[in-house]
N, C-alpha and C positions, 0 to 999 in steps of 0.2 A: 501454745497458748492463746485464747481469744479475748480481747479486751471488751469488757461490758460498762455501760453507764446505767445508773439508775435514776429515773427522773420522777421524783413523787413529791408532793406539797405536804401531805401529811408526815410530820417528823416520826410520830409513834411507828407508823407502817415503815417508812424508809428506814429508820434506824433498826426496826426489828428485822427487816430483810438484810441489811448489812452483816448483822452478828450471828443471824441464825443459819445462814446458808455458808457452807463450806465450800466456797467459790474455787479456790485454787486446787482442792483436791480433785475437782471434776474437770479440771482444765480450762478454768476461767479466771480471767483477772478483773477485779472490779476496780476501774481506775478512777471512778467517782460518783457521787451519790448527791444530786442537785434538786432544788425545789421546784423549778419550772423550766418551760422551753428555753427561754432565752440563756440561761445558765449552762444549759445542756448543748446550746449551739457554741457559746463561748468555749466551753471545756474541749468541743470537737475540733476548734480550731488549733488547740494546743495537743492534743492526744488523738494519735489513730484509734478509731473504734470499730468494733466487728459487729456488735448488737447492743441496740437501744432497748430498754424496758422502761415504758412510759405510761403513766396515768393520762386519762383524757382530759379531766377538769382539773386546771390548774391556773394560779394567776399569772400575770404579764403575758406568757406565750403558753396556750394551752396544748394539749397532744395533737390534737387534729393539724393545728397550724405547725406545730413541729415537725409531724410527718410531712406535710406540703414541703416545709423549706428544706428539709433534709434531701427530698427527692429534686426540688427545683435548683438546688446547689450542687447536684450531682455526688453527694456524699454516698459512697458504696458501703452501707452497712445493712444489717437486719434489723426489724423492729417487732417488739412484743408489746402488745396494749395490756394493761391492767384496766379491768373494767368491772364496775360495779353492776348489780341486777338492774339499777334503775337508769344507767347511762350505756346501755347496750347498743343503742342507735349511734352514740358516738364511735362506739368500737367499731361499727360497720363503716362509717366514713372513713376510719383510719385506713381499714383494708382496702379503700379504693387507692390510696397513696401507697401501697405495696407492704403493709405490715403482714408479716408472716403468720402470727397467731396471737390468739387473746387468751387472758387468764381472768378468772372472776375472782376478785379479792375477797369475797366472803369465804370462799373455798380454797384460798391459796395456803398451800404449805410448802415448806422446803423440798419435799419431793416432788410435788408437782412443778415447783419451778425448775428444779433441776432437769426433770423430764423435757419440759418444754425448751429449755435452754440446750440441751442435747439434742432435740430434735431439730431445731432451728439452726444450731451449729453443724448439723449434717447437711442442711440445705445450703448454707454458706460455704462449705468446703465443695460441695456439687456444683455451685454456681461459679466458684472461682475454676473449678476444674473445666466447666463448660466453655468459659470465656478463653482459657488457654487453648483450646481445641477448634475456636472458630475457624482457623485457617487450614483445618485437617478433618473434613467431614468423615472420611475413611475410618479414622481412629475413635471418633465420637460421635458418630451418627446417630445413634439412638438416642442418647443422651441429649443431643442437640435438638433433634425431633420433638422429644417429649418437652423439653424446658422450651422450646419456641411456642408450642401450642398451649402449654400452661399459661406463658406470659402473655400471650396474644388474647386468651380468653379471659383471663382473671385480672388483668391490669391493662389491657388495651395496649401494650407495648408491641409494635409492628417491626422494629428494626431487625430483631434476631429472626423472626418469621420470614421477612422480606429476603435477607441475607442468604438463608437457607434455600429458598425457591430459585436462587441462581445455579443450583445444582439440578443437573438434569434428573438424577435419581430421586430426589426429593419432589420434584415436579410431577413425577410419575407415582408417587406414594398414595395409596389409598388409605383413608380414613373412615372408620364408622363411629358413630355417636350415640351414647345412652344417655338419657337425663332422668334424674332421680329427684321427685319433690314431695315433701311432707303434705298431707292434705290438711293437716291442721296447723296454721302458722303459730299458735301458742306453744306447740310443742317443739316448733322450730326456733324459736326465739327465747323464751322464758324458761323452759326447763333445760336439763341437760339434753340437748335435741337428739332425737333419732337419728337425724340426718348427719350431725356431726360425728356420733357414733359410727355410723356407717361408713363416711368419709375416711375417719382413721383406720377402721378395719381394711378398707381397701387399699390405703396406702402401705399398710403392714403387709398385706397379702401381695400386693402387685408391684411394689417399689423396686425389685430386681427383675421385673418381666419387662422385656423390650417392647411388648406389644401394647402395654397398657399405660395410661396415665389419667389421673383424677383430679379434677378442680373443684373445690367448694367455692362456689359463687355467692356474691354480696349479698344475695336474696335468699340464700340457704338451699339452693339448688344444688344437687352434684351433676357435674358434667363429667362422662367417661369417655375416653377415646380410645379406640383399638385402631392398630396399624397393620399393614401388611397384606398379603394375598388372602389370609384366612380371617381378616377383619369381620367379613359378614357373619360367619359361623361363629365367631368367638362373641361377637356382639349378642347373637342369639342367646348362647350359652350364660354369658354374664347377666343379660336382662332376665332371664328365667331364674338364674341363682339369687338375683337380688330383689324379687318380688316379695313384698310384705304389704300386710293389709294397710298399714298406716301410711304407705308410700304409693305413688304413681310413678310407674317406670314405663319409659317411651324407648324405642331405638329406631334409629334412622339407617338405610342402605349406605354403605359406603361412598364417599365422593373423593375426587383428587384434591391433595393438599392446597394447590392453588385456590379452590373453591370453598375452602372450610369457612373462611370469615361469613360470607353470604348465607352459606347452607346453615351455618349454626344459628345465625340471627332466625331464619326462617323457622328452624326446628325448635328454637326456644319460644317464639310466638306459638308455635302448635301446643306446647306443654303450658302455656299461659291459658290457651283456649281448653284444652282439657281441664285443667283445674278449674276454670270458671264454671263449666259444664258441670263437673261433678260436686264442686263446692261453691255455688253463688257468691258466697261471702269470703272467698280464700283469703283475700288481702283484709278481712274484717270491713264490714261495712261501717259506716261513719259513727252511728251510734254505739256498736261495740267498740269500736277503736277509741273514742272519746271516754267511754266508761272504764276500759282498761287503764287508760292513762291516768283518769282520777284515781284508781285504786292504787297504781305504783307510786303516784306522786303524793296522796293525801293519807296513806295508810296509817299515818301517825295520829290522825284525828279520831273522834269518835264517830267512824263514819258508818251509815247504814245504806241498805238497799236503796230506800227512800231518798235520801241524800243523792246518791248518784243518778237515780231516775229522774229526779227533777231536775238536776244539772244538764242531762241530755234530753230533757223534756219528753220523757216516755212513762208510761205507768210501771210500778215496780214489778207486777207480775209479768209484763211483756219483756221487760230487761232482763228478767230472770230467765225466762225462756231462751232469749238471745244468747245470753252467757253460756247456759247448758248446751244449747246446740253447737255454738261455735267452739268452746273449750271443753266440754263435757265436765265441767265443775260449776257449782253455784256461786253465788257472790261470797257467802261466807268462806267457802274453801279458798276462793282466788285471794280474798282479803288476808285470810289467815296465813297462806303461803307466803305472801309479800312481807308479812311482818314477822314471821319465824325468820326468813332470809335475811332481813335487815338484824334481827336479833343475833343471829349466828356471826354476822359480819362485827356487829359491836363486841360480842363475847371474844372474838378472836384478836380484834385490833386495838381495844381499849381496856381500861381496868374499871370501868364504870360498875357500881353495886347492880345487882339485879334489879332492886326496885327503880333506879334510874333508868335502865334498860326497859323495864315494864312500861314505863311512862313515855318514853321516846318512841316505842313502837306501837303505841295506841290500845294497850290493854288497860283495863280498869284497875285491876290488882295484880299482885306478883303470884298470888295462889292460882289464879285463873291461868296468867301467863305460863307458869312453870307446868301446869297440867296440858296446856295446848302444845307448848314446846316439845313435852315428852312424847305426846301422842304422835308428833309429826316426825321426830327425829329418833325417838327411842331412848333419848339421854334426858336427863335434866340439864338445864342451863349450866350448872356448875360442873356436872360430868362433862359436858361438852366443852367448856373452857380449858378443862384440865387436860383432855385429849388433844386439843388443837391449840394448845399454848404454843406460843411463838419462842 
């Protein structure tokens, strides 16, 4: 049974997760539920912990600093991030410190939490098995190879990789590379991303295949590595299979394992160039980026296109064209999505009345809010709350 601690400053959310999830039934023991990162670190000094589930925005020590201190202290545990739609950038920072996965709080259910815990528990078990095989490459060679590459690329950890290169067989290993990136950064960050779904499908399809390992990078790009003598032909097959209209797929001829870091950096830069050529505003030009930030942060105001256009110093028609070109959605659609996402969060994590939620997410009256909510979700707010009650 794996020990889990929950770090969440909102009492309602923390308490709801404690009582609604059948921890022990699924092989987990909740050894503590605390309100900030300092309390979590104190608890980890007293209790062995396998998995930490943490929010990112908290008092005293937030989730990002907690992740950093866990790694700097050498605590061997897995980390799952709880993120709202408006703090996704914080979740990405946590991934730099080795967080394994993230969950959107507005869409969190006991089932999604257990699914994520089970997946991360499998990684934890695999990590332990890999460490036990460090001195016997023959028995765990393929697992070592895949984990070394995954950790090198996604977290910048070179120790396992360099140890592997001491083996003559590893030095001669050929590795082919595929990169898959989304043309539209809005899809890759705000929506349930095409890329994330693709990464999960790849993991499910190839987790038992010794030839393949996939890594979801912090910027949303998927890196796929193919090993062995058939790496080149296998790369061709995978790249053809993965071609999608919303994605750009590149593949690189195999290189020796020892050349992988430099070769990957060059290959990654090629993808950046390709994206800039096909989508000049791939990373959102400054105007669109600022406009989206205003929508994400000020959705609760009586916000208009003219307000946002004035804030970014362009005319409303020009901003409207930029938003449609970049995201395929107009200002009203983007604002409505943000408001309904926040409303979903409030409906599932609070007992606020519909009128209060209407006001907090920026709608003028509850009748219009209910109509907009049903149009986007297919349910009334009351029905949504009932179906997603914690």
